[in-house]
Structures are given as structure tokens and as C-alpha cells.
C-alpha positions in Angstrom: -39.7 67.6 -48.5 -40.8 64.5 -46.6 -39.6 62.5 -44.2 -35.5 61.9 -44.3 -33.5 59.6 -42.2 -29.5 59.2 -42.0 -28.2 55.9 -42.9 -24.7 56.3 -43.5 -22.6 59.3 -42.2 -18.7 58.0 -41.9 -15.9 60.8 -41.8 -12.4 60.1 -42.7 -10.3 60.5 -45.9 -13.4 60.2 -47.4 -16.5 61.2 -46.0 -19.5 59.0 -47.0 -23.4 60.4 -46.0 -26.2 58.7 -47.1 -29.9 59.4 -46.6 -33.4 58.1 -47.8 -36.2 60.1 -48.4 -39.9 59.7 -48.9 -40.3 63.1 -51.3 -43.7 65.1 -51.8 -44.4 62.4 -54.9 -44.0 59.6 -52.7 -41.2 58.2 -54.2 -38.4 56.6 -51.6 -34.9 58.4 -52.7 -31.6 57.1 -51.6 -29.2 60.2 -51.9 -25.4 60.3 -51.0 -22.7 62.2 -51.1 -18.6 61.1 -51.1 -16.5 64.1 -50.0 -12.5 63.8 -50.4 -9.9 61.0 -51.4 -11.9 58.6 -53.0 -14.1 60.6 -55.6 -11.0 62.9 -56.2 -9.0 59.3 -57.3 -12.0 58.0 -59.2 -14.0 61.2 -60.8 -11.7 63.9 -60.7 -13.6 66.1 -58.0 -13.4 65.7 -54.3 -17.0 66.1 -54.3 -19.2 62.8 -55.5 -23.0 62.8 -55.3 -25.4 60.1 -56.3 -29.1 59.2 -56.4 -31.6 55.8 -56.1 -35.1 56.6 -56.5 -37.8 53.9 -55.9 -40.9 55.0 -57.7 -44.1 55.4 -55.5 -46.0 53.1 -57.2 -43.1 50.6 -56.5 -42.4 51.0 -52.8 -44.8 48.2 -52.1 -42.6 45.7 -54.1 -39.5 47.0 -52.7 -40.7 46.5 -48.8 -41.8 43.1 -49.8 -38.6 42.5 -51.1 -36.7 43.8 -47.8 -38.8 42.0 -46.0 -38.2 38.7 -47.5 -34.5 39.5 -47.2 -34.8 40.6 -43.8 -37.2 37.6 -42.5 -37.1 34.8 -44.5 -36.8 31.4 -42.4 -36.7 33.4 -39.4 -39.2 31.7 -37.4 -39.8 34.3 -34.4 -41.0 36.8 -37.2 -44.2 38.3 -35.9 -41.8 38.9 -32.2 -39.3 40.4 -34.3 -41.2 42.9 -36.0 -43.5 43.5 -33.6 -40.6 44.8 -31.7 -39.3 46.4 -34.4 -42.6 48.6 -35.0 -43.0 49.0 -31.5 -39.2 50.6 -31.2 -40.0 53.1 -34.2 -43.4 53.9 -32.8 -45.3 52.6 -35.6 -49.0 51.1 -35.3 -50.1 47.5 -35.9 -52.8 45.3 -34.9 -51.7 41.4 -34.2 -54.1 39.0 -33.2 -54.3 35.1 -33.0 -56.6 32.2 -31.7 
């Protein structure tokens, strides 16, 4: 399987765990699992699992939608994105004149 990051990992009376993975087909898959009281009440089982898959061919559209949501009207966008890329070790080029 591809690269996975943990997005949510909350313990308690209902534990919630959500990952994001780029699978071998290039799809972006969010997968979650709720364990405890809430699923017992709502689905009659102490374990509830769920997935949301964005097909590889739609990842660019999702990326642009996410960038729009995160950075719309952000006048410091270039600096903020550069800092994020640096923090995550993602290569990029930056130019000005």
C-alpha cells in the first residue's frame, strides 16, 4: 500500500481513528473507524468503519478545491505555502522578477 498519514486519533468513550492513504492505484482514500458508545447506540455494534475514496483522476480537482478553501484571499499565500512545503520536505521552485 502507499503512503498513509493519521489525521484523527481520539480516545475515550468513543474512539475515532481516521487515516488518509494514497493507495497503489493512486486513489486518495480516507478510512475511519469509530469504536465504543456512539456506534453501539447508532448502528448496534461497538465498531463502525467507513471510507471515502477520491479516484486518482480526481485528485487534482480535489487539490485545487482544498487550496481554494485553505488560501482564498490569503495575501501571504506564496510565503505560507512555501513554509508548508519546507516543513514537509516537499520540493518546489519559486521565482520572481
